[in-house]
C-alpha positions in Angstrom: 6.5 21.4 -2.4 4.0 24.1 -3.4 6.6 25.9 -5.5 7.4 22.7 -7.3 3.7 22.1 -7.9 3.1 25.6 -9.3 6.1 25.3 -11.7 4.7 22.0 -12.8 1.3 23.5 -13.6 2.8 26.4 -15.6 5.1 24.2 -17.6 2.4 21.7 -18.5 0.6 24.5 -20.5 3.6 24.9 -22.8 5.0 21.4 -23.1 3.8 18.4 -25.0 1.6 16.4 -22.6 2.3 13.0 -24.2 3.5 10.6 -21.6 7.2 9.5 -21.4 8.6 6.4 -19.8 11.2 5.7 -17.1 12.9 2.6 -15.7 11.8 1.1 -12.4 15.1 2.0 -10.8 14.6 5.7 -11.7 11.1 5.6 -10.3 12.6 4.4 -7.1 15.1 7.2 -7.3 12.3 9.7 -7.3 10.8 8.3 -4.1 14.2 8.2 -2.4 14.6 11.9 -3.2 11.6 12.6 -1.1 11.6 13.3 2.6 9.9 10.0 3.7 9.6 11.0 7.3 7.1 13.8 6.4 4.9 11.7 4.3 1.6 10.4 5.7 -0.4 8.0 3.4 -3.1 6.0 5.2 -3.5 3.1 2.9 -2.9 -0.6 2.9 0.2 -2.1 1.5 -1.6 -5.2 0.2 -4.9 -7.1 0.6 -3.3 -9.1 3.4 -2.0 -7.5 6.6 1.8 -6.9 6.5 3.3 -5.9 9.8 7.0 -6.3 9.2 7.8 -2.8 7.8 8.7 0.2 10.0 7.2 3.6 9.3 9.9 4.8 6.8 9.8 1.5 4.9 6.0 1.6 4.8 6.1 5.2 3.6 8.5 4.3 0.9 6.3 1.5 -0.4 3.1 3.6 -0.2 4.9 6.5 -2.0 5.9 4.2 -4.8 2.3 3.0 -5.0 0.9 6.5 -5.2 3.6 7.6 -7.7 2.5 4.7 -10.0 -1.2 5.3 -9.4 -1.3 9.1 -10.1 2.1 10.8 -10.8 0.5 14.3 -11.0 -1.2 13.9 -7.7 2.0 12.5 -6.1 4.1 15.5 -7.2 1.5 18.2 -6.4 0.3 16.8 -3.0 2.6 14.2 -1.6 6.1 14.8 -2.8 8.3 16.6 -0.3 11.9 16.9 -1.6 14.8 16.4 0.8 17.9 18.5 0.3 21.0 16.4 0.1 24.6 17.1 -0.9 25.2 16.0 -4.5 27.4 13.0 -4.0 27.5 10.0 -6.2 26.6 6.9 -4.3 27.8 4.5 -7.0 31.1 3.0 -8.1 30.8 4.2 -11.7 29.9 7.9 -12.0 27.0 8.2 -14.4 25.0 10.7 -16.4 21.7 12.3 -15.2 18.7 9.9 -15.3 16.7 9.8 -18.5 13.1 9.6 -19.6 12.1 7.9 -22.9 9.6 8.9 -25.6 8.3 5.4 -26.1 8.2 2.2 -24.2 10.1 0.4 -27.0 13.3 2.3 -26.6 16.2 -0.2 -26.3 17.8 1.8 -23.5 14.8 1.1 -21.2 16.0 -2.5 -21.0 19.7 -2.1 -21.8 22.3 -4.2 -20.0 23.4 -1.5 -17.5 25.0 -2.3 -14.2 26.4 -0.2 -11.4 27.3 -0.8 -7.7 26.0 1.1 -4.7 28.7 2.4 -2.3 27.7 1.5 1.3 26.4 4.5 3.3 29.2 4.1 6.0 31.8 4.7 3.3 30.0 7.7 2.0 29.7 9.2 5.5 33.5 8.7 6.1 34.3 10.5 2.9 36.1 7.4 1.5 34.0 7.0 -1.7 36.9 7.4 -4.1 39.0 4.9 -2.1 36.2 2.4 -2.2 35.8 2.9 -6.0 39.4 2.0 -6.6 39.2 -1.0 -4.3 36.0 -2.3 -5.8 37.3 -2.1 -9.3 40.2 -4.3 -8.3 37.9 -7.0 -6.9 34.9 -6.6 -9.3 35.7 -10.0 -10.9 35.5 -11.6 -7.5 32.2 -10.0 -6.9 30.7 -11.6 -10.0 32.4 -15.0 -9.7 32.6 -15.7 -6.0 30.2 -13.5 -3.9 30.9 -15.2 -0.6 34.6 -14.5 -0.9 33.8 -10.9 -2.0 31.8 -10.4 1.2 34.7 -11.7 3.3 37.1 -9.3 1.5 34.6 -6.4 2.0 34.5 -7.1 5.7 38.3 -7.5 6.0 39.0 -4.3 4.2 36.2 -2.1 5.3 34.6 -3.7 8.3 31.2 -3.9 6.6 29.0 -6.9 6.6 26.2 -6.6 4.0 24.1 -8.5 1.5 25.8 -8.6 -1.9 22.5 -7.8 -3.6 22.3 -4.5 -1.8 25.4 -3.3 -3.6 24.3 -4.3 -7.1 22.2 -1.9 -9.0 21.0 -3.0 -12.5 19.0 -1.1 -15.0 15.6 -2.6 -14.1 13.8 -1.6 -17.3 10.1 -0.9 -17.3 9.4 -4.6 -16.8 11.8 -6.7 -14.7 9.6 -9.8 -14.3 8.8 -10.1 -18.0 7.3 -13.6 -17.6 5.2 -12.8 -14.5 1.6 -11.8 -14.8 -0.4 -10.2 -12.0 -1.7 -13.5 -10.7 1.8 -15.0 -10.5 3.1 -12.0 -8.6 0.3 -12.3 -6.1 1.1 -16.0 -5.7 4.7 -15.1 -5.0 3.8 -12.5 -2.4 1.3 -14.7 -0.6 3.8 -17.6 -0.6 6.5 -15.4 0.8 4.3 -14.0 3.5 3.4 -17.5 4.5 7.0 -18.5 4.6 7.9 -15.5 6.7 5.3 -16.4 9.3 6.6 -20.0 9.3 10.1 -18.8 9.9 9.0 -16.5 12.7 7.2 -19.4 14.4 9.8 -22.1 14.0 10.8 -21.6 17.6 10.0 -19.6 20.7 13.3 -17.8 20.3 12.6 -16.7 16.7 9.1 -15.7 17.6 10.3 -13.6 20.6 13.0 -11.9 18.6 10.9 -11.1 15.5 7.9 -9.9 17.6 10.3 -7.4 19.1 12.5 -6.4 16.2 11.0 -7.5 12.8 10.4 -3.8 11.9 14.1 -3.1 12.7 15.5 -6.2 10.9 18.2 -4.1 9.2 20.0 -4.1 12.6 21.0 -7.7 11.7 23.4 -6.1 9.2 24.8 -3.5 11.6 27.7 -3.7 14.1 26.0 -1.4 16.5 24.7 -2.5 19.8 21.0 -3.3 19.8 19.1 -0.8 22.0 16.4 -2.1 24.4 17.2 -5.7 23.7 15.0 -7.3 26.4 14.5 -10.7 24.5 16.8 -12.6 26.9 19.1 -13.4 24.0 22.5 -12.0 23.1 22.9 -9.3 20.4 24.7 -11.8 18.2 21.9 -14.3 18.4 19.3 -11.7 17.8 21.2 -10.3 14.8 21.6 -13.8 13.3 17.8 -14.1 13.2 17.3 -10.6 12.0 19.8 -10.9 9.2 18.1 -14.0 7.8 14.7 -12.4 8.1 15.8 -9.1 6.5 17.7 -10.7 3.5 15.5 -13.7 2.8 12.0 -12.3 3.5 11.7 -8.5 3.9 13.9 -7.4 0.9 12.3 -9.9 -1.5 8.8 -9.0 -0.2 9.5 -5.3 -0.8 10.7 -6.0 -4.3 7.7 -8.1 -5.1 5.3 -5.4 -3.8 6.9 -2.8 -6.0 6.4 -4.9 -9.0 2.8 -5.7 -7.9 2.0 -2.0 -7.7 3.5 -1.5 -11.2 1.5 -4.2 -12.8 -1.7 -3.0 -11.2 -1.3 0.7 -11.5 1.2 1.7 -14.2 2.7 -1.3 -16.2 4.7 0.9 -18.5 5.8 3.5 -15.9 4.4 6.3 -18.0 4.7 9.8 -16.6 4.7 13.5 -17.7 8.1 14.7 -19.1 7.8 18.2 -17.7 7.9 17.2 -14.0 10.7 14.8 -14.7 12.7 17.6 -16.2 12.3 19.7 -13.1 13.6 16.7 -11.1 16.9 16.6 -13.1 15.9 14.0 -15.7 16.9 14.5 -19.3 15.4 13.2 -22.6 16.9 9.9 -23.8 19.6 10.6 -26.4 18.4 7.6 -28.4 14.6 7.6 -28.8 14.2 11.4 -28.8 17.0 11.8 -31.4 15.4 9.2 -33.6 12.1 11.1 -33.4 13.8 14.3 -34.5 15.4 12.5 -37.5 12.0 11.2 -38.5 
């Protein structure tokens, strides 16, 4: 981390310090590249208590918040890169991520779509087989998601939320018609609904009091460890699956957009550090600038 920070300081002296812009999905990529287990940020997620996220999930959200608030501080003090094998996790092999010279670049909001390969497939070394299979049923994915999920389970033994596979180019502003107040209303409403769902019955309250921070287990086929709720794994997973997909994932997405609107609406950062992270200048807006 210190080596990266020192390289950052040296390069800043010789590079143009005008900010550049990235998409929200690429900002998320930066955070995912960090070793979240080593990050300790003692700040609140929101102005209302939120107790549904485990330590890694909370670290991810707070890292995004800090990246938006002060990118230079994030990279020099907080960022701790994790070394991973360079494997593409998507169906369509892409180019290195880009940064843009201005926030009006058409590629910031271009109609780009890719699909994330489930982690289990990556770990089994079957990514290429999955790519071939997915391309043969991509039309089904777009037209009949429920049937696609059934095919996915039949072929690969994986039960997952369809949205977790889809990866669109989020642009710098995904909720174009949402202002800060509207985002806050959405967050508050979702938190209220999550509490209502939790307290619908004694069973749901007991299960979510025990496992709300581990709700991803609702999507797993593994046995639940330390299940002392008095309910079977299947019943626990049914509740966790709904809570994870309908409350936690949407809440996480809303919080990310809330942080963006409050702290860095255009996702402006320094181009030098992005270059060190493997980003490259956009071939469209930087080329236009050179022509002018």
